[in-house]
N, C-alpha and C positions, 0 to 999 in steps of 0.2 A: 505494499498500500503506499503509495505517494505522501512523501512527508512524514511518517509516523516514525519515532525514534524508536530502532530496535536495539540489544544489548549487543552486537555488535558495530554501531556506529560509537557508542560511548564504551568501548574498551581505549584503555590508554594505553599506549606502547610502550614495551619493556624497559628503551632507553629514557622514556621519563620517567619510569618508577626506578630505573636504578641512580637518577642523576639526587636521588632525596639520602645516598648512602655515603660514608665517609670514607676518607681511603681505609681509614681498619677495616670497616667493615667490607669494604670492597674486597681486600686481602682475603676474610673470612670466606665470602664468596668464591675467589678464587680454588682457595686452596680444598675447602668444601666439594667443589667439583672436580679438582683433581683426585681425592680422595673415592668420591663415586665411580672415576672413570678406572683408577685402579682397581676398587672393589669389583668390579662390573669385569678387567680381564682375568680377575682370579677364578672367576666360578668357573669356566670351561676348564680349568686345570683337572677339574673331578672326572673328568670323562676322561682324558687322560691317562688318570691313576686307576680307575677304573679297569681302564683296559690293561695294566700293569698287574693286577690284580689276576684277572682271567688269561693272561699270559702268562701265570704262574702255577698252574695247573694243569700244564703241560709233564713230558714224563720223567721228568724227575723225581728225587725223592719225598716223602710227607715231612722233613725235619726242612729241607732246603725250602717247599712250598710256604713251611707256618714262618721261614723266617721272611721269604720275600714277602707272603701278606703283611706281616708284622712289621717291616720296615714301610709299608707302604701306609699302612693304619696309622701309624707315627707321623708321617708327614702329610696325611691326611686332617688330623688332628693339628697341627701348626698351620695348614691352610686355611684352616677352617678357623682358629682364632686370630690369624692376624685378620682375613676379609670382616669378622666381629666387629675388631678393633678398629678397622679403617671404614667400617660401616658406620660404626657409633662416631667415630669424630665425623663424618661425613653430614650424618643425619642432625648432630647437635649442631655443628657451625653453619647449616643453612636455616636450621628452625632459629637458633637465633638473630644471625640476619637479619630475615623473612619480618622478626618481630620488633627490632629495634626498624628496620626501614615504615613497618607497616604505620607503628607507634608515629616515628618523625611527620609519616601524611596526614594522617590522623589531627596532629596537632597545628601543621599548615591547612589544615582544611579550617577546622576549629577556626585559628587567628583571622580565615578570611570570610569566615563568616562574623567575627563578629567586627570584623571592620566599616 
């Protein structure tokens, strides 16, 4: 319908939203996204390690199979703990960033209304 406002017309571009962030908050923003990317890169390693577990069932002795699986299990745990820590860091940084910027936007909005 012509002349009617829709939500798509009222959306603010991301560059305007990021304009309210301080340099410290932008650092949090970039570090959070780098940690998110690292977390995403680490997840496919589980598929690779599962292949090592399946390969260990080849024609070797039971003790050798268990040793390979034990080593792979330790690697699983280390990578999983690393993913958990990195995911916590990126989630925390991005939530703190968004709360601070949204508070600043709300403050500017209230100031504009009261003027």
